N, CA, C, O and CB atoms as a CASP TS submission, in Angstrom:
PFRMAT TS
TARGET T0000
AUTHOR 0000-0000-0000
METHOD Language model
MODEL 1
PARENT N/A
ATOM      1  N   MET     1     -20.772-153.468-119.447  1.00  0.00           N
ATOM      2  CA  MET     1     -20.209-154.377-118.559  1.00  0.00           C
ATOM      3  C   MET     1     -19.065-155.292-119.064  1.00  0.00           C
ATOM      4  O   MET     1     -17.897-154.905-119.021  1.00  0.00           O
ATOM      5  CB  MET     1     -21.249-155.157-118.087  1.00  0.00           C
ATOM      6  N   LYS     2     -19.366-156.342-119.478  1.00  0.00           N
ATOM      7  CA  LYS     2     -18.480-157.156-120.390  1.00  0.00           C
ATOM      8  C   LYS     2     -17.330-156.504-121.515  1.00  0.00           C
ATOM      9  O   LYS     2     -16.141-156.785-121.668  1.00  0.00           O
ATOM     10  CB  LYS     2     -19.477-157.941-121.181  1.00  0.00           C
ATOM     11  N   PHE     3     -18.147-155.590-122.174  1.00  0.00           N
ATOM     12  CA  PHE     3     -17.111-154.729-122.759  1.00  0.00           C
ATOM     13  C   PHE     3     -15.955-153.996-122.629  1.00  0.00           C
ATOM     14  O   PHE     3     -14.922-153.927-123.295  1.00  0.00           O
ATOM     15  CB  PHE     3     -17.464-154.163-123.023  1.00  0.00           C
ATOM     16  N   LEU     4     -16.520-153.237-121.200  1.00  0.00           N
ATOM     17  CA  LEU     4     -14.959-152.786-120.323  1.00  0.00           C
ATOM     18  C   LEU     4     -14.805-153.600-119.816  1.00  0.00           C
ATOM     19  O   LEU     4     -13.758-153.145-119.355  1.00  0.00           O
ATOM     20  CB  LEU     4     -14.706-151.708-119.316  1.00  0.00           C
ATOM     21  N   LEU     5     -14.907-155.387-118.996  1.00  0.00           N
ATOM     22  CA  LEU     5     -13.871-156.198-118.728  1.00  0.00           C
ATOM     23  C   LEU     5     -13.393-156.799-119.797  1.00  0.00           C
ATOM     24  O   LEU     5     -12.540-157.553-119.328  1.00  0.00           O
ATOM     25  CB  LEU     5     -14.141-157.053-117.861  1.00  0.00           C
ATOM     26  N   LEU     6     -13.407-156.971-121.193  1.00  0.00           N
ATOM     27  CA  LEU     6     -12.685-157.472-122.228  1.00  0.00           C
ATOM     28  C   LEU     6     -12.133-156.031-122.685  1.00  0.00           C
ATOM     29  O   LEU     6     -10.929-156.261-122.566  1.00  0.00           O
ATOM     30  CB  LEU     6     -13.577-158.395-123.337  1.00  0.00           C
ATOM     31  N   PHE     7     -12.204-154.786-123.099  1.00  0.00           N
ATOM     32  CA  PHE     7     -11.317-153.818-122.897  1.00  0.00           C
ATOM     33  C   PHE     7      -9.981-153.977-121.840  1.00  0.00           C
ATOM     34  O   PHE     7      -8.869-154.373-122.190  1.00  0.00           O
ATOM     35  CB  PHE     7     -12.149-152.793-122.518  1.00  0.00           C
ATOM     36  N   LEU     8     -10.292-153.652-120.745  1.00  0.00           N
ATOM     37  CA  LEU     8      -9.474-153.913-119.413  1.00  0.00           C
ATOM     38  C   LEU     8      -8.600-155.238-119.786  1.00  0.00           C
ATOM     39  O   LEU     8      -7.401-154.962-119.812  1.00  0.00           O
ATOM     40  CB  LEU     8     -10.568-154.200-117.956  1.00  0.00           C
ATOM     41  N   LEU     9      -8.884-156.612-120.083  1.00  0.00           N
ATOM     42  CA  LEU     9      -8.077-157.619-119.866  1.00  0.00           C
ATOM     43  C   LEU     9      -7.204-157.546-121.041  1.00  0.00           C
ATOM     44  O   LEU     9      -6.039-157.944-121.024  1.00  0.00           O
ATOM     45  CB  LEU     9      -8.771-158.894-119.655  1.00  0.00           C
ATOM     46  N   ALA    10      -7.898-156.930-122.263  1.00  0.00           N
ATOM     47  CA  ALA    10      -7.374-156.494-123.278  1.00  0.00           C
ATOM     48  C   ALA    10      -5.923-155.791-123.189  1.00  0.00           C
ATOM     49  O   ALA    10      -4.808-156.133-123.583  1.00  0.00           O
ATOM     50  CB  ALA    10      -8.300-155.741-123.748  1.00  0.00           C
ATOM     51  N   TRP    11      -6.457-154.568-122.447  1.00  0.00           N
ATOM     52  CA  TRP    11      -4.828-153.580-121.894  1.00  0.00           C
ATOM     53  C   TRP    11      -4.121-154.205-121.389  1.00  0.00           C
ATOM     54  O   TRP    11      -3.019-154.326-121.924  1.00  0.00           O
ATOM     55  CB  TRP    11      -4.777-152.430-120.852  1.00  0.00           C
ATOM     56  N   VAL    12      -4.353-154.823-120.277  1.00  0.00           N
ATOM     57  CA  VAL    12      -3.357-155.628-119.154  1.00  0.00           C
ATOM     58  C   VAL    12      -2.488-156.581-120.072  1.00  0.00           C
ATOM     59  O   VAL    12      -1.305-156.596-119.733  1.00  0.00           O
ATOM     60  CB  VAL    12      -4.316-156.672-117.872  1.00  0.00           C
ATOM     61  N   VAL    13      -2.868-157.548-121.384  1.00  0.00           N
ATOM     62  CA  VAL    13      -2.170-158.251-121.699  1.00  0.00           C
ATOM     63  C   VAL    13      -1.242-157.629-122.814  1.00  0.00           C
ATOM     64  O   VAL    13      -0.318-158.251-123.338  1.00  0.00           O
ATOM     65  CB  VAL    13      -2.847-159.269-121.909  1.00  0.00           C
ATOM     66  N   TRP    14      -1.543-156.520-123.072  1.00  0.00           N
ATOM     67  CA  TRP    14      -1.037-155.589-123.895  1.00  0.00           C
ATOM     68  C   TRP    14      -0.001-154.673-123.230  1.00  0.00           C
ATOM     69  O   TRP    14       0.819-154.214-124.025  1.00  0.00           O
ATOM     70  CB  TRP    14      -2.111-154.863-124.430  1.00  0.00           C
ATOM     71  N   ARG    15       0.102-154.413-122.323  1.00  0.00           N
ATOM     72  CA  ARG    15       1.400-153.880-121.382  1.00  0.00           C
ATOM     73  C   ARG    15       2.001-154.733-121.156  1.00  0.00           C
ATOM     74  O   ARG    15       3.216-154.598-121.303  1.00  0.00           O
ATOM     75  CB  ARG    15       1.274-153.275-120.139  1.00  0.00           C
ATOM     76  N   LEU    16       1.439-156.124-120.655  1.00  0.00           N
ATOM     77  CA  LEU    16       2.790-157.153-120.409  1.00  0.00           C
ATOM     78  C   LEU    16       3.351-157.709-121.773  1.00  0.00           C
ATOM     79  O   LEU    16       4.397-158.355-121.710  1.00  0.00           O
ATOM     80  CB  LEU    16       2.356-158.591-119.432  1.00  0.00           C
ATOM     81  N   LEU    17       2.822-157.539-122.859  1.00  0.00           N
ATOM     82  CA  LEU    17       3.763-158.218-124.205  1.00  0.00           C
ATOM     83  C   LEU    17       4.080-156.859-124.403  1.00  0.00           C
ATOM     84  O   LEU    17       5.087-156.884-123.695  1.00  0.00           O
ATOM     85  CB  LEU    17       2.980-159.199-125.733  1.00  0.00           C
ATOM     86  N   ARG    18       4.041-155.925-124.719  1.00  0.00           N
ATOM     87  CA  ARG    18       5.100-154.778-125.220  1.00  0.00           C
ATOM     88  C   ARG    18       6.478-155.009-124.880  1.00  0.00           C
ATOM     89  O   ARG    18       6.798-155.892-124.085  1.00  0.00           O
ATOM     90  CB  ARG    18       4.797-153.389-124.623  1.00  0.00           C
ATOM     91  N   PRO    19       7.370-154.199-125.490  1.00  0.00           N
ATOM     92  CA  PRO    19       8.781-153.992-125.097  1.00  0.00           C
ATOM     93  C   PRO    19       8.810-153.116-123.944  1.00  0.00           C
ATOM     94  O   PRO    19       8.154-152.090-124.125  1.00  0.00           O
ATOM     95  CB  PRO    19       9.628-153.407-126.214  1.00  0.00           C
ATOM     96  N   PRO    20       9.387-153.211-122.784  1.00  0.00           N
ATOM     97  CA  PRO    20       9.849-152.086-121.870  1.00  0.00           C
ATOM     98  C   PRO    20      10.113-150.887-122.910  1.00  0.00           C
ATOM     99  O   PRO    20      10.383-151.090-124.094  1.00  0.00           O
ATOM    100  CB  PRO    20      11.289-152.515-120.938  1.00  0.00           C
ATOM    101  N   ALA    21      10.012-149.718-122.374  1.00  0.00           N
ATOM    102  CA  ALA    21      10.087-148.371-122.612  1.00  0.00           C
ATOM    103  C   ALA    21      11.847-148.070-122.377  1.00  0.00           C
ATOM    104  O   ALA    21      12.404-148.594-121.413  1.00  0.00           O
ATOM    105  CB  ALA    21       8.952-147.515-121.506  1.00  0.00           C
ATOM    106  N   PRO    22      12.379-147.470-123.039  1.00  0.00           N
ATOM    107  CA  PRO    22      13.741-147.685-123.265  1.00  0.00           C
ATOM    108  C   PRO    22      13.868-146.483-121.643  1.00  0.00           C
ATOM    109  O   PRO    22      12.997-145.625-121.494  1.00  0.00           O
ATOM    110  CB  PRO    22      14.491-147.154-125.241  1.00  0.00           C
ATOM    111  N   ARG    23      14.687-146.582-120.907  1.00  0.00           N
ATOM    112  CA  ARG    23      15.012-145.940-119.827  1.00  0.00           C
ATOM    113  C   ARG    23      16.082-144.830-120.075  1.00  0.00           C
ATOM    114  O   ARG    23      17.150-144.999-120.664  1.00  0.00           O
ATOM    115  CB  ARG    23      15.410-146.896-118.890  1.00  0.00           C
ATOM    116  N   ARG    24      15.521-143.416-119.412  1.00  0.00           N
ATOM    117  CA  ARG    24      16.329-142.142-119.773  1.00  0.00           C
ATOM    118  C   ARG    24      16.870-142.377-119.218  1.00  0.00           C
ATOM    119  O   ARG    24      16.529-143.365-118.567  1.00  0.00           O
ATOM    120  CB  ARG    24      16.134-140.918-119.766  1.00  0.00           C
ATOM    121  N   GLU    25      18.111-141.810-118.917  1.00  0.00           N
ATOM    122  CA  GLU    25      18.991-141.769-118.602  1.00  0.00           C
ATOM    123  C   GLU    25      19.586-140.489-117.807  1.00  0.00           C
ATOM    124  O   GLU    25      19.931-139.595-118.579  1.00  0.00           O
ATOM    125  CB  GLU    25      19.386-142.140-119.494  1.00  0.00           C
ATOM    126  N   MET    26      19.748-140.255-116.673  1.00  0.00           N
ATOM    127  CA  MET    26      19.881-138.102-116.593  1.00  0.00           C
ATOM    128  C   MET    26      20.973-138.390-116.637  1.00  0.00           C
ATOM    129  O   MET    26      21.614-139.412-116.394  1.00  0.00           O
ATOM    130  CB  MET    26      19.408-136.778-115.132  1.00  0.00           C
ATOM    131  N   PRO    27      21.275-137.024-117.106  1.00  0.00           N
ATOM    132  CA  PRO    27      22.427-136.832-117.624  1.00  0.00           C
ATOM    133  C   PRO    27      23.540-136.602-115.878  1.00  0.00           C
ATOM    134  O   PRO    27      23.005-136.371-114.793  1.00  0.00           O
ATOM    135  CB  PRO    27      22.215-135.339-118.892  1.00  0.00           C
ATOM    136  N   PRO    28      24.308-136.675-115.979  1.00  0.00           N
ATOM    137  CA  PRO    28      25.620-136.345-115.164  1.00  0.00           C
ATOM    138  C   PRO    28      25.540-134.779-114.549  1.00  0.00           C
ATOM    139  O   PRO    28      25.543-133.789-115.281  1.00  0.00           O
ATOM    140  CB  PRO    28      27.034-136.497-116.246  1.00  0.00           C
ATOM    141  N   PRO    29      25.473-134.727-113.210  1.00  0.00           N
ATOM    142  CA  PRO    29      25.127-133.119-112.519  1.00  0.00           C
ATOM    143  C   PRO    29      26.401-132.767-113.081  1.00  0.00           C
ATOM    144  O   PRO    29      27.276-133.522-113.505  1.00  0.00           O
ATOM    145  CB  PRO    29      24.909-132.795-110.558  1.00  0.00           C
ATOM    146  N   PRO    30      26.372-130.898-112.994  1.00  0.00           N
ATOM    147  CA  PRO    30      27.411-130.230-113.532  1.00  0.00           C
ATOM    148  C   PRO    30      28.637-130.635-112.143  1.00  0.00           C
ATOM    149  O   PRO    30      28.316-131.060-111.033  1.00  0.00           O
ATOM    150  CB  PRO    30      26.924-128.405-113.867  1.00  0.00           C
ATOM    151  N   PRO    31      30.178-130.323-112.670  1.00  0.00           N
ATOM    152  CA  PRO    31      30.544-130.200-111.669  1.00  0.00           C
ATOM    153  C   PRO    31      30.707-129.275-110.795  1.00  0.00           C
ATOM    154  O   PRO    31      30.904-128.206-111.373  1.00  0.00           O
ATOM    155  CB  PRO    31      31.140-130.539-111.758  1.00  0.00           C
ATOM    156  N   PRO    32      30.727-129.114-108.990  1.00  0.00           N
ATOM    157  CA  PRO    32      30.642-127.889-108.265  1.00  0.00           C
ATOM    158  C   PRO    32      30.789-126.948-108.303  1.00  0.00           C
ATOM    159  O   PRO    32      31.964-127.003-108.664  1.00  0.00           O
ATOM    160  CB  PRO    32      30.940-127.763-107.681  1.00  0.00           C
ATOM    161  N   PHE    33      30.525-125.618-108.213  1.00  0.00           N
ATOM    162  CA  PHE    33      30.939-124.301-108.695  1.00  0.00           C
ATOM    163  C   PHE    33      32.249-124.387-107.617  1.00  0.00           C
ATOM    164  O   PHE    33      32.343-124.780-106.454  1.00  0.00           O
ATOM    165  CB  PHE    33      29.663-122.879-108.525  1.00  0.00           C
ATOM    166  N   THR    34      32.926-123.989-108.305  1.00  0.00           N
ATOM    167  CA  THR    34      34.537-123.512-107.939  1.00  0.00           C
ATOM    168  C   THR    34      34.901-121.870-108.432  1.00  0.00           C
ATOM    169  O   THR    34      34.414-121.253-109.379  1.00  0.00           O
ATOM    170  CB  THR    34      35.742-124.669-108.906  1.00  0.00           C
ATOM    171  N   ARG    35      35.503-121.604-107.849  1.00  0.00           N
ATOM    172  CA  ARG    35      36.178-120.050-108.274  1.00  0.00           C
ATOM    173  C   ARG    35      37.536-120.746-108.802  1.00  0.00           C
ATOM    174  O   ARG    35      38.592-120.887-108.186  1.00  0.00           O
ATOM    175  CB  ARG    35      36.477-118.662-106.726  1.00  0.00           C
ATOM    176  N   GLU    36      37.286-121.049-109.816  1.00  0.00           N
ATOM    177  CA  GLU    36      38.694-121.273-110.948  1.00  0.00           C
ATOM    178  C   GLU    36      38.456-120.758-112.147  1.00  0.00           C
ATOM    179  O   GLU    36      37.620-121.270-112.891  1.00  0.00           O
ATOM    180  CB  GLU    36      39.127-122.820-111.335  1.00  0.00           C
ATOM    181  N   HIS    37      39.215-119.593-112.515  1.00  0.00           N
ATOM    182  CA  HIS    37      39.146-119.136-114.109  1.00  0.00           C
ATOM    183  C   HIS    37      40.253-119.735-115.157  1.00  0.00           C
ATOM    184  O   HIS    37      41.415-119.330-115.128  1.00  0.00           O
ATOM    185  CB  HIS    37      39.343-117.482-114.177  1.00  0.00           C
ATOM    186  N   GLY    38      40.000-120.300-115.683  1.00  0.00           N
ATOM    187  CA  GLY    38      41.384-120.730-116.908  1.00  0.00           C
ATOM    188  C   GLY    38      42.620-121.453-116.031  1.00  0.00           C
ATOM    189  O   GLY    38      43.822-121.194-115.984  1.00  0.00           O
ATOM    190  N   GLY    39      42.021-122.202-115.536  1.00  0.00           N
ATOM    191  CA  GLY    39      43.205-122.967-114.688  1.00  0.00           C
ATOM    192  C   GLY    39      43.539-122.487-113.369  1.00  0.00           C
ATOM    193  O   GLY    39      43.904-123.196-112.431  1.00  0.00           O
ATOM    194  N   GLU    40      43.421-121.491-113.362  1.00  0.00           N
ATOM    195  CA  GLU    40      44.088-120.542-112.234  1.00  0.00           C
ATOM    196  C   GLU    40      42.845-120.215-111.180  1.00  0.00           C
ATOM    197  O   GLU    40      41.619-120.114-111.237  1.00  0.00           O
ATOM    198  CB  GLU    40      44.770-118.952-112.978  1.00  0.00           C
ATOM    199  N   LYS    41      43.970-120.103-110.113  1.00  0.00           N
ATOM    200  CA  LYS    41      42.970-120.318-109.093  1.00  0.00           C
ATOM    201  C   LYS    41      42.156-119.060-108.287  1.00  0.00           C
ATOM    202  O   LYS    41      42.993-118.382-107.693  1.00  0.00           O
ATOM    203  CB  LYS    41      43.691-121.107-108.114  1.00  0.00           C
ATOM    204  N   MET    42      41.049-118.648-108.128  1.00  0.00           N
ATOM    205  CA  MET    42      40.473-117.299-107.686  1.00  0.00           C
ATOM    206  C   MET    42      40.620-116.740-106.485  1.00  0.00           C
ATOM    207  O   MET    42      40.172-117.686-105.836  1.00  0.00           O
ATOM    208  CB  MET    42      39.267-117.277-107.781  1.00  0.00           C
ATOM    209  N   LEU    43      40.900-115.932-105.668  1.00  0.00           N
ATOM    210  CA  LEU    43      41.188-116.219-104.034  1.00  0.00           C
ATOM    211  C   LEU    43      40.700-114.437-103.663  1.00  0.00           C
ATOM    212  O   LEU    43      41.067-113.429-104.268  1.00  0.00           O
ATOM    213  CB  LEU    43      43.374-116.820-103.524  1.00  0.00           C
ATOM    214  N   CYS    44      39.937-114.525-102.683  1.00  0.00           N
ATOM    215  CA  CYS    44      39.160-113.110-102.230  1.00  0.00           C
ATOM    216  C   CYS    44      40.218-112.261-101.369  1.00  0.00           C
ATOM    217  O   CYS    44      40.929-112.873-100.572  1.00  0.00           O
ATOM    218  CB  CYS    44      37.662-113.436-101.181  1.00  0.00           C
ATOM    219  N   CYS    45      40.325-111.091-101.484  1.00  0.00           N
ATOM    220  CA  CYS    45      40.797-110.205-100.531  1.00  0.00           C
ATOM    221  C   CYS    45      40.480-110.078 -99.325  1.00  0.00           C
ATOM    222  O   CYS    45      39.429-109.477 -99.103  1.00  0.00           O
ATOM    223  CB  CYS    45      40.684-109.264-100.840  1.00  0.00           C
ATOM    224  N   ALA    46      41.009-110.421 -98.555  1.00  0.00           N
ATOM    225  CA  ALA    46      40.636-110.011 -97.156  1.00  0.00           C
ATOM    226  C   ALA    46      40.292-109.030 -96.778  1.00  0.00           C
ATOM    227  O   ALA    46      40.135-108.852 -95.570  1.00  0.00           O
ATOM    228  CB  ALA    46      41.319-110.112 -96.434  1.00  0.00           C
ATOM    229  N   HIS    47      40.099-108.225 -97.537  1.00  0.00           N
ATOM    230  CA  HIS    47      39.578-106.576 -96.818  1.00  0.00           C
ATOM    231  C   HIS    47      38.467-106.411 -97.643  1.00  0.00           C
ATOM    232  O   HIS    47      37.623-106.044 -96.826  1.00  0.00           O
ATOM    233  CB  HIS    47      40.745-105.012 -96.980  1.00  0.00           C
ATOM    234  N   CYS    48      37.835-106.448 -98.887  1.00  0.00           N
ATOM    235  CA  CYS    48      37.599-105.756 -99.366  1.00  0.00           C
ATOM    236  C   CYS    48      36.489-107.340-100.308  1.00  0.00           C
ATOM    237  O   CYS    48      35.479-107.007-100.927  1.00  0.00           O
ATOM    238  CB  CYS    48      38.886-104.685 -99.794  1.00  0.00           C
ATOM    239  N   GLY    49      36.686-108.093-100.280  1.00  0.00           N
ATOM    240  CA  GLY    49      35.730-109.477-100.366  1.00  0.00           C
ATOM    241  C   GLY    49      35.820-109.915-102.252  1.00  0.00           C
ATOM    242  O   GLY    49      35.217-110.871-102.742  1.00  0.00           O
ATOM    243  N   VAL    50      36.795-108.856-103.112  1.00  0.00           N
ATOM    244  CA  VAL    50      36.776-108.971-104.388  1.00  0.00           C
ATOM    245  C   VAL    50      37.683-110.226-104.600  1.00  0.00           C
ATOM    246  O   VAL    50      38.651-110.476-103.882  1.00  0.00           O
ATOM    247  CB  VAL    50      37.193-107.681-105.074  1.00  0.00           C
ATOM    248  N   TYR    51      37.307-110.926-105.568  1.00  0.00           N
ATOM    249  CA  TYR    51      38.111-112.220-106.424  1.00  0.00           C
ATOM    250  C   TYR    51      39.102-111.861-107.100  1.00  0.00           C
ATOM    251  O   TYR    51      38.829-110.916-107.840  1.00  0.00           O
ATOM    252  CB  TYR    51      37.342-112.971-107.462  1.00  0.00           C
ATOM    253  N   ALA    52      40.298-112.266-107.171  1.00  0.00           N
ATOM    254  CA  ALA    52      40.991-112.430-108.324  1.00  0.00           C
ATOM    255  C   ALA    52      42.158-113.236-108.839  1.00  0.00           C
ATOM    256  O   ALA    52      42.416-113.922-107.850  1.00  0.00           O
ATOM    257  CB  ALA    52      41.246-111.512-108.487  1.00  0.00           C
ATOM    258  N   PRO    53      42.790-113.486-109.520  1.00  0.00           N
ATOM    259  CA  PRO    53      43.589-114.837-110.029  1.00  0.00           C
ATOM    260  C   PRO    53      44.597-114.441-108.850  1.00  0.00           C
ATOM    261  O   PRO    53      44.719-113.351-108.290  1.00  0.00           O
ATOM    262  CB  PRO    53      44.309-114.970-111.933  1.00  0.00           C
ATOM    263  N   GLU    54      45.511-116.033-108.561  1.00  0.00           N
ATOM    264  CA  GLU    54      45.929-115.885-107.450  1.00  0.00           C
ATOM    265  C   GLU    54      47.103-115.249-107.697  1.00  0.00           C
ATOM    266  O   GLU    54      47.713-114.981-106.662  1.00  0.00           O
ATOM    267  CB  GLU    54      45.965-116.965-106.739  1.00  0.00           C
ATOM    268  N   ARG    55      47.800-114.808-109.018  1.00  0.00           N
ATOM    269  CA  ARG    55      48.938-114.502-108.561  1.00  0.00           C
ATOM    270  C   ARG    55      48.906-112.948-109.213  1.00  0.00           C
ATOM    271  O   ARG    55      50.044-112.635-109.561  1.00  0.00           O
ATOM    272  CB  ARG    55      50.131-115.591-108.986  1.00  0.00           C
ATOM    273  N   GLU    56      48.087-112.069-109.429  1.00  0.00           N
ATOM    274  CA  GLU    56      47.937-110.874-108.837  1.00  0.00           C
ATOM    275  C   GLU    56      47.619-110.461-107.651  1.00  0.00           C
ATOM    276  O   GLU    56      47.370-109.283-107.395  1.00  0.00           O
ATOM    277  CB  GLU    56      47.340-110.412-109.328  1.00  0.00           C
ATOM    278  N   MET    57      47.594-111.646-106.603  1.00  0.00           N
ATOM    279  CA  MET    57      47.407-111.048-105.416  1.00  0.00           C
ATOM    280  C   MET    57      48.582-110.710-104.203  1.00  0.00           C
ATOM    281  O   MET    57      49.619-111.363-104.311  1.00  0.00           O
ATOM    282  CB  MET    57      46.477-111.836-104.950  1.00  0.00           C
ATOM    283  N   LEU    58      48.537-110.191-103.589  1.00  0.00           N
ATOM    284  CA  LEU    58      49.217-109.864-102.778  1.00  0.00           C
ATOM    285  C   LEU    58      49.557-110.740-101.083  1.00  0.00           C
ATOM    286  O   LEU    58      49.113-109.960-100.241  1.00  0.00           O
ATOM    287  CB  LEU    58      48.683-108.694-102.823  1.00  0.00           C
ATOM    288  N   ARG    59      50.038-111.765-100.493  1.00  0.00           N
ATOM    289  CA  ARG    59      50.429-112.426 -99.391  1.00  0.00           C
ATOM    290  C   ARG    59      50.727-111.647 -98.658  1.00  0.00           C
ATOM    291  O   ARG    59      51.784-111.016 -98.661  1.00  0.00           O
ATOM    292  CB  ARG    59      51.272-113.248 -99.453  1.00  0.00           C
ATOM    293  N   ALA    60      49.576-111.535 -97.680  1.00  0.00           N
ATOM    294  CA  ALA    60      50.256-110.652 -96.324  1.00  0.00           C
ATOM    295  C   ALA    60      51.184-112.073 -94.735  1.00  0.00           C
ATOM    296  O   ALA    60      50.678-113.194 -94.677  1.00  0.00           O
ATOM    297  CB  ALA    60      48.199-109.486 -95.372  1.00  0.00           C
ATOM    298  N   GLN    61      52.061-111.831 -94.006  1.00  0.00           N
ATOM    299  CA  GLN    61      52.604-112.838 -93.567  1.00  0.00           C
ATOM    300  C   GLN    61      51.845-113.948 -92.481  1.00  0.00           C
ATOM    301  O   GLN    61      52.206-115.061 -92.099  1.00  0.00           O
ATOM    302  CB  GLN    61      53.675-112.273 -93.107  1.00  0.00           C
ATOM    303  N   ASP    62      50.306-112.903 -92.084  1.00  0.00           N
ATOM    304  CA  ASP    62      49.738-114.432 -91.820  1.00  0.00           C
ATOM    305  C   ASP    62      48.995-115.037 -92.720  1.00  0.00           C
ATOM    306  O   ASP    62      47.968-115.681 -92.506  1.00  0.00           O
ATOM    307  CB  ASP    62      48.922-114.561 -90.724  1.00  0.00           C
ATOM    308  N   GLY    63      49.546-114.819 -93.792  1.00  0.00           N
ATOM    309  CA  GLY    63      48.692-115.809 -95.309  1.00  0.00           C
ATOM    310  C   GLY    63      47.219-115.454 -95.681  1.00  0.00           C
ATOM    311  O   GLY    63      46.653-116.272 -96.407  1.00  0.00           O
ATOM    312  N   ARG    64      46.606-114.491 -95.339  1.00  0.00           N
ATOM    313  CA  ARG    64      45.944-113.728 -95.849  1.00  0.00           C
ATOM    314  C   ARG    64      46.400-113.444 -97.303  1.00  0.00           C
ATOM    315  O   ARG    64      47.472-113.836 -97.764  1.00  0.00           O
ATOM    316  CB  ARG    64      45.883-112.751 -95.041  1.00  0.00           C
ATOM    317  N   TYR    65      45.441-112.697 -97.999  1.00  0.00           N
ATOM    318  CA  TYR    65      45.391-112.565 -99.695  1.00  0.00           C
ATOM    319  C   TYR    65      44.660-111.054 -99.787  1.00  0.00           C
ATOM    320  O   TYR    65      43.673-110.732 -99.125  1.00  0.00           O
ATOM    321  CB  TYR    65      44.272-114.028-100.621  1.00  0.00           C
ATOM    322  N   TYR    66      45.323-110.245-100.702  1.00  0.00           N
ATOM    323  CA  TYR    66      45.008-108.672-100.470  1.00  0.00           C
ATOM    324  C   TYR    66      44.932-108.671-102.207  1.00  0.00           C
ATOM    325  O   TYR    66      45.574-109.448-102.914  1.00  0.00           O
ATOM    326  CB  TYR    66      46.464-107.450 -99.468  1.00  0.00           C
ATOM    327  N   CYS    67      44.138-107.774-102.631  1.00  0.00           N
ATOM    328  CA  CYS    67      43.732-107.061-103.998  1.00  0.00           C
ATOM    329  C   CYS    67      45.366-106.233-104.342  1.00  0.00           C
ATOM    330  O   CYS    67      46.149-106.416-105.274  1.00  0.00           O
ATOM    331  CB  CYS    67      42.102-105.721-103.713  1.00  0.00           C
ATOM    332  N   SER    68      45.424-105.480-103.398  1.00  0.00           N
ATOM    333  CA  SER    68      46.307-104.423-103.642  1.00  0.00           C
ATOM    334  C   SER    68      47.241-103.801-102.530  1.00  0.00           C
ATOM    335  O   SER    68      46.968-104.120-101.372  1.00  0.00           O
ATOM    336  CB  SER    68      45.530-103.453-104.125  1.00  0.00           C
ATOM    337  N   PRO    69      48.400-102.881-102.758  1.00  0.00           N
ATOM    338  CA  PRO    69      48.862-102.232-101.419  1.00  0.00           C
ATOM    339  C   PRO    69      48.414-101.945-100.714  1.00  0.00           C
ATOM    340  O   PRO    69      48.668-102.337 -99.575  1.00  0.00           O
ATOM    341  CB  PRO    69      49.324-101.478-101.286  1.00  0.00           C
ATOM    342  N   GLU    70      47.567-101.167-100.973  1.00  0.00           N
ATOM    343  CA  GLU    70      46.633-100.287-100.250  1.00  0.00           C
ATOM    344  C   GLU    70      46.057-101.438 -99.317  1.00  0.00           C
ATOM    345  O   GLU    70      46.338-101.494 -98.120  1.00  0.00           O
ATOM    346  CB  GLU    70      45.451 -99.430-101.266  1.00  0.00           C
ATOM    347  N   HIS    71      45.230-102.348 -99.958  1.00  0.00           N
ATOM    348  CA  HIS    71      44.517-103.103 -99.056  1.00  0.00           C
ATOM    349  C   HIS    71      45.136-103.601 -97.903  1.00  0.00           C
ATOM    350  O   HIS    71      44.669-103.664 -96.766  1.00  0.00           O
ATOM    351  CB  HIS    71      44.023-104.067 -99.645  1.00  0.00           C
ATOM    352  N   LEU    72      46.398-103.998 -98.374  1.00  0.00           N
ATOM    353  CA  LEU    72      47.479-104.842 -97.556  1.00  0.00           C
ATOM    354  C   LEU    72      47.728-104.207 -96.642  1.00  0.00           C
ATOM    355  O   LEU    72      47.802-104.688 -95.511  1.00  0.00           O
ATOM    356  CB  LEU    72      48.711-105.207 -98.108  1.00  0.00           C
ATOM    357  N   ALA    73      47.951-102.737 -96.965  1.00  0.00           N
ATOM    358  CA  ALA    73      48.722-101.993 -95.577  1.00  0.00           C
ATOM    359  C   ALA    73      47.247-102.010 -94.398  1.00  0.00           C
ATOM    360  O   ALA    73      47.175-102.129 -93.175  1.00  0.00           O
ATOM    361  CB  ALA    73      49.432 -99.838 -96.057  1.00  0.00           C
ATOM    362  N   ALA    74      46.301-101.842 -95.396  1.00  0.00           N
ATOM    363  CA  ALA    74      44.991-101.647 -94.267  1.00  0.00           C
ATOM    364  C   ALA    74      45.150-103.175 -93.477  1.00  0.00           C
ATOM    365  O   ALA    74      45.270-103.394 -92.271  1.00  0.00           O
ATOM    366  CB  ALA    74      43.067-101.418 -95.201  1.00  0.00           C
ATOM    367  N   GLY    75      45.125-103.681 -94.081  1.00  0.00           N
ATOM    368  CA  GLY    75      44.884-104.983 -93.565  1.00  0.00           C
ATOM    369  C   GLY    75      46.089-105.265 -92.405  1.00  0.00           C
ATOM    370  O   GLY    75      45.887-106.027 -91.461  1.00  0.00           O
ATOM    371  N   GLU    76      47.181-104.652 -92.575  1.00  0.00           N
ATOM    372  CA  GLU    76      48.409-104.904 -91.681  1.00  0.00           C
ATOM    373  C   GLU    76      47.786-104.338 -90.242  1.00  0.00           C
ATOM    374  O   GLU    76      47.690-104.873 -89.138  1.00  0.00           O
ATOM    375  CB  GLU    76      49.950-103.998 -92.265  1.00  0.00           C
ATOM    376  N   LYS    77      47.350-102.838 -90.807  1.00  0.00           N
ATOM    377  CA  LYS    77      47.095-101.235 -89.867  1.00  0.00           C
ATOM    378  C   LYS    77      46.488-102.406 -88.837  1.00  0.00           C
ATOM    379  O   LYS    77      47.061-102.723 -87.795  1.00  0.00           O
ATOM    380  CB  LYS    77      45.675 -99.512 -90.632  1.00  0.00           C
ATOM    381  N   SER    78      45.186-103.018 -89.319  1.00  0.00           N
ATOM    382  CA  SER    78      43.892-103.149 -88.314  1.00  0.00           C
ATOM    383  C   SER    78      44.414-104.500 -87.465  1.00  0.00           C
ATOM    384  O   SER    78      43.568-104.810 -86.626  1.00  0.00           O
ATOM    385  CB  SER    78      42.151-103.440 -89.261  1.00  0.00           C
ATOM    386  N   GLU    79      45.241-105.125 -87.462  1.00  0.00           N
ATOM    387  CA  GLU    79      45.845-106.407 -87.041  1.00  0.00           C
ATOM    388  C   GLU    79      46.274-105.807 -85.513  1.00  0.00           C
ATOM    389  O   GLU    79      46.852-106.534 -84.704  1.00  0.00           O
ATOM    390  CB  GLU    79      47.245-107.027 -88.159  1.00  0.00           C
TER
END
């Protein structure tokens, strides 16, 4: 029993006297997922849902974007 108490006392003293362990810093979280590709904004076709660069999309008068003239025409007909 004395050996166990001596061991416990030595362990407590050792824990108090040793330098604290360096703190591990968490890496910064990744940026939130955005639909940007090469600095260009990606837009979703209002008809089929395909994403394409903004410069390749066709914009309807109501502000919705379409990936092709056919989808633009189909979107305008459905209104």
